PABABA-182875 format. One record per residue: residue in three letters; x negated, y, z negated of N, C-alpha, C in turn. Coordinates in steps of 0.02 Angstrom, whole numbers, plus 50000, padded with zeros to 5 digits. Atoms other than C-alpha are relative to their C-alpha. Example, Ala and Ser with C-alpha at 12.3 -4.5 7.8 and 13.67 -1.06 7.14 Angstrom:
REM PABABA-182875
ALA499554994150000493854977549610499555006050000;SER500424994150003493164994749643500395005549963;
REM end
This chain:
REM PABABA-182875
MET499785006649979428465576143355500024995449940;ILE499925004450056429115563343232499744993050017;ASN500265006749992428125547243218500514995149972;THR499485004750021429355532743208499724993149986;ASN500305006450017428125518843166500294997549933;THR499675002750060428955507343037499514996549954;GLY500495003250043427325500442965500124992649991;GLY499885007250003427885482743002500614998049961;ILE499405001650038429445483842894500594999050047;GLN499425001649959430955475742974500614998949957;LEU499365000950034432755476842915500504997150049;THR499485003049957434345468842982500595004850007;PRO499444995449990435915477343050500495000149942;ASP499554999850057436875472342892499725004249942;HIS500284995250049435705483942795500245007050021;VAL499704993649983436785499542801499705005549958;VAL500344994450033435925515942759500395006450011;LEU499704993349994436715532842724499475005149980;VAL500474994650013435565547942737500395006650003;THR499664993549999436365564342685499515005350026;GLY500444995049969435705579542776499554996850051;GLY500415004049954435105567342908499935002750070;GLY500044997449932435235578643059499375004050015;THR500594995849989433645588743033499454998149950;GLY500555000350047431935588842949499844993149973;ILE500185006250033431485575442824500554994850007;GLY499445004849994433215567542829500024996750068;LYS500005002849932433115565343017499444995050008;ALA500565004649995431395557343005500144993549964;ILE499825006050038432025545242873500504995850039;ALA499505003749961433535540642978499694996650061;LEU500345003049941432455537643132499584993949980;ALA500425005650023431275526543033500434993949984;PHE499565005650016432705515742968500304997050064;ASP499725002449937433455514643142499494995750038;ARG500525003849965431795508943218499864993349965;ALA500135006250038431655495943079500574994950007;GLY499455004749986433325488243131500615000849957;ALA499424999150044434525494842999500575003450038;THR499444996149975436255501943033499995006749963;VAL500124993550031436035520543002500615004550006;CYS499474995050001437365533042951499695006549973;ILE500254993650023436925551342936500585004849990;SER499474995150013437965565542866499695006949995;GLY500234993150005437855584242865500585004750013;ARG499474995049992438845600342875500115002050073;ARG499964997549931438455604443057500024994250050;LYS499895005449952439045593643201499424999350050;ALA500505000249946437735598243333499364996349980;PRO500615003650019436165592543238500124992549989;LEU499845007150011437025576243190500054996350067;GLU499935003149933437485572543371499324999350033;GLU500675000249969435725576743430499564994649968;ALA500415005050035434925565643298500224992950020;VAL499755006649983436045550643335499844998250072;ALA500155001349930435705552543521499294997150008;LYS500685002649998433885548043482499944993149968;MET500015006450034434375532143391500354994750042;SER499675005549966435085515243439500765000849995;ASN499274999750002436935511643464500284997849933;ARG499775001750068437005505943282500125006349958;ALA499984993950041436885524043221500685003550004;HIS499374996450005438385534143164499885006749965;TRP500054993650036438635552143109500685001949971;TYR499394997950035439895559742989499915007349978;GLN500034993050019440205578342973500325000749931;PHE499785000350069440335580542786499555004349956;ASP500374995850047439815593242654500034996549932;VAL500025003750063439245584242495500315004049943;ASP499694996050052439915598942393500754998749993;GLU499295001650001441675593142437500104993449962;LEU500015006050041441725580842293500634995750010;HIS499375003849992443545575942322499994995750063;ALA500015003649936443105569842497499544993949999;ILE500505005350001441735557842443500304993050007;PRO499715006749991442835542242421500254998750070;ARG499745000949932443665545142589499444998850050;VAL500565000849954441995546842679499684993149992;ILE500295006650011441305531142598500474994550026;ASP499515004749971442915521942644499894999350075;GLN500085000049927442635526942826499354996550020;ILE500645003249984440805521642826500054992549990;GLU499915007250012441265504842750500424996750055;ALA499585002749946442625502442881499614999450065;ASP500385000049937441405506643021499404995249997;CYS500665003350002439825498142958499934994649946;GLY500095004650055440035488642794499745003749938;THR500224997150064439405491442616499325003450008;ILE500634996349997438035504542600499504996649953;LYS500525003350039436445495742541499475005049976;THR500494994950019435305511042538500325006950008;LEU499774993149998435825528742495499395004549991;VAL500544995150006434575542742527500325006949989;ASN499724993450018435145558542437499515005450021;ASN500474995149972434245570942549500305007050006;ALA499684993549992435525584942572499865004449940;GLY500154995550055435085600042468500115007250018;LYS499924992849991435225618642445499435003449964;HIS500594996650027433765630342415500155007449994;GLN499944992850008433685648042351499335002749976;LYS500624996950020432155659042340500145007249981;LYS499804993550026432435674042230499695000949931;PRO500264998850067431635682142077500534998449947;ASN499535002050052432425675541917500465005749977;LEU499614994550026432995692741862500555002350048;GLU499504998149950434025694442022500504994450016;VAL499565005749986434865677342022500665000949963;GLU499334999550029436745678341995500214993149973;ASP499775006250030437635665241889500314995350053;GLY499685004049949438655659442037499504996950048;GLU500525002649956437105657342145499634994249967;PHE500345005350038436255646942011500434993650000;LEU499545005750003437785635741994500084996750068;GLU499925002749933437935633742182499434995250018;VAL500575004349987436185626542195500034993649958;LEU499925005850043436495614942047500544995350026;THR499455004149976438125608942123499774995550057;THR500225004049942437325603242286499474995149981;ASN500585004250012435695596342220500074995249942;LEU499935004350059436315588342059500704997049994;ARG499325002650011438195587042035500244995950059;ALA499765003649941438585581742213499624993550011;THR500395006149990437155569242223500194994749948;PHE499775004750051437735561442059500664996950020;ALA499345002549981439525559942121499964995150058;LEU500075004549943438995552142286499664993549979;THR500355006050024437785540242201500464995549959;ARG499535003850040439115534942077500494996150044;GLU499525003349956440345530942217499694994350038;VAL500345005249962439095521142321499834994149954;THR500195005350047438505511342168500614996149977;ARG499385003550017440295507342117500164994650053;ARG499845004749946440545499142287499514994250001;LEU500515005350001438905489542276500154994949945;VAL499875004450057439325482642104500634995950012;ALA499385003549987441105478242155499914994450051;ALA500135004949947440435468942307499504994649977;GLY500485004750025439165459842199499344999950039;GLU500614999549959437725466042307499485004349966;SER500554995850024436035473242266499935006050046;GLY500074994049959435555490442329499425004449978;ASP500574995650008434335504742335500245007150004;ILE499814992950002434675522742284499365004150000;GLN500574995649997433445536242331500225007349995;PHE499904992850003433385554642286499395003450030;ILE500564995949977432325567242379499945005749950;SER500134995050051431625577542236499545005450030;SER500434994649976430265590842252499405000749954;MET500584998550042428545595842191500175005249947;SER499804995250051429475609442097500204996649934;ALA499875003850061429915595641973499374999049959;TYR500655000950034428055595041928499655006649988;LEU500384993750002427405612641960500465005949986;GLY499634993850009427965629741904499915004350062;LEU500034996149939428365638542068500455006249992;PRO499614993950009428985656542073500625000250045;MET499414998249962430715661942131500454994150020;VAL499575005849984431545644642133500284997049936;ALA499775002450066432335643341960500534994650005;ALA499455004849995433945634442007499784993550033;TYR500255005949964433085622742129499554995849955;THR500455003550046431755618442000500404996449946;ALA499585003150052433075615041867500344993850027;ALA499645005749971434045603541983499544994250015;LYS500455005449981432565593742048499664996849939;THR500275002850062431835591641873500524995549968;ALA499465004150027433525585041817500074993450038;VAL499965006149960433505572541960499514994749975;THR500495004850025431925564541891500254996649936;GLY499695002950059432855561941727500564995250018;LEU499465004449977434355554541817499734993350025;VAL500305006249974433225541941903499854995249943;ARG500165004250057432625535541736500644997449965;GLN499385001950035434365535541657500404994950040;MET499625004749958435215526841804499674993150001;THR500365006350001433865513641805500154996149937;SER499875003450063434205509841622500684996450000;GLU499345003149996436015505541667500064995150058;TRP499855003649938435895498441842499494994850021;ALA500515004849979434285488541854500254992849992;ALA499745006750012435145473241779500554998150049;LEU499475001349950436505475041911499724999150070;GLY500325000849934435245473942053499965006350041;VAL500034993649964435275492342098499385003849977;ARG500624996450016433575500742106500105007550014;VAL499944992749993433425519642087499315003149996;ASN500644996549998431915529942137500085006950032;ALA500004993449967431495547542193499335001050035;ILE500604997949964430245554642316499945007549991;ALA500114992850011429485571642277499535002750053;PRO500444997349948428845579542438499665006449977;GLY500354993750010427545593142431500165004750057;PHE499894995349945427315605942569500014996050065;ILE499895004049940428025597242723500155004650059;GLU499924995949940427955604442898500634998150038;THR499375000849964429745605442959500145006350040;GLU499824994049961430605617743076500115005949954;MET499864994650048431165627742925499365002849970;SER500624997650030429455628442844499555003450051;GLN500404996949947428625632543010500195007350009;LYS499764993149993429705648143027499785004249941;ALA500214996250060429315653242848499265001550002;PHE500724999049998427445650942873499805004950056;GLU500154995349946427465660443038500115007149977;ALA499864993350026428205675142945499515002049944;ASP500454998750055426905673542806499384995450006;PRO500595004349988425245666142871499564999349938;ALA500425000350060424345670442708500254994749952;ARG499725005150045425535659142612499824993050025;LYS500195006549974425185644642729499274998449984;GLU500715001150016423315646942705499914998249927;LYS500045001450072423545647142516500234992949985;VAL499725006750011424605631242523499504994750021;VAL500475005049975423345621742628499384999749956;GLN500614999750042421885627442520500114996649932;ARG499885003050065422715621342360500254992750005;THR499825007049990423165604342436499364996050013;PRO500645003549994421705592142412499874996850068;THR500105003049934421995583542579499885005150055;GLY500154994749953421845600342666500485000550059;ARG499504999349946423425599142771500704999949972;LEU499305000750017425295600442766500224992850013;GLY499725006649986426305584442758500465000350060;THR499525000549946427435578442896500624996349976;PRO499405003950019429225571742886499874992550001;HIS500165007249996428505554742936499664997649936;ASP500325002050063427445554542777500524998149948;VAL499465001550047429055554842677500424994150023;ALA499595005349972430015543342793499694993149988;GLY500345006450009428715529642777500114997249930;LEU499895002250069428895529142588500734998149989;SER499295001550007430795529542599500164993050027;LEU499885006649970430805514442714499704994549957;PHE500315005050044429595505142601500424998849938;LEU499605000850060430675508442447500644996050011;ALA499395003749984432175500842535499864992750018;SER500185006749978431225485142583499894995349942;ASP500145005150051430935468842490499315001049969;GLN500684998950026429125474342468500015004349937;ALA499954995550058429735486842338500504997349949;SER499475002950041430885474742245499875000949925;PHE500164999250071429975477942078499845007349983;ILE500114992850012429905496842094500675003449989;THR499394996350016431275506542007499865004649941;GLY500064995450056431475521141888499435005050004;THR500584995749995430065531541957500105005450053;THR500024994749949429755547542055499305000350028;ILE500655000549967428355546642182499865006350041;PRO500174994149960427505562442247499734998150068;VAL500305000549933427115563842432499775007150016;ASP500194992949999426105579842424499275001350014;GLY500714999049986424305576942476499585001549939;GLY500364998850062423795578042294500135006749968;ALA499904993150024424485595542265500225000149926;ALA499744999950068425335590742101499494998749947;ILE500525001350051423705585842017499705006449973;GLY500304993850019423175604042008499244999850009;PHE500734999949995421355609642012499735006249964;
REM end
């Protein structure tokens, strides 16, 4: 069950939020949190059914758009449609991603590039388009990337994913150097081991791995999508107006090592 408590943060309907990959898991929790806080929420994803199901749990301000971020040529058209429906996007949450778990010696070049395209190239292209619109409209905004603990830790069998998420932390710093003066803040959230439907299935198939994960997490538990959603909502609020250029772990302390 997803906790939708907003922690007292309130937004207005003219605060338009786009959450990519917003139909399931962490993206869905983030979208629900923004909706409960009063924002106008737009979610996108490749599959229609999860998007429809997610929006059905939100207010009538919520919209869904079936869209694959890898289709770079379609990005301007999708943003045009969102602006026509809702207005200028004030917060972009780059949550959509692609994961691959495979020993390095077995990873094909095309597979490596595919993961980089979704997690890095596509998020850059989408962020660039949204920020262009913000700057042209003379409005301030908030860009968020969902990174990963793999940007901090050496984890086996996720070479392409690690490369992409590590690069995202660099992009956050670089974008901040150009856009902070324009009123556009850029941050990333690096989730640790979060209990989603996908991770639950993986842990059910490998109980020993779940035990190992919990034991090496100082808080002694898995995170929840709400743990990430709460920070995302905070970063979009006025309370975070002086926070930019950083990547914040939400991992129960796992990244500190022991």
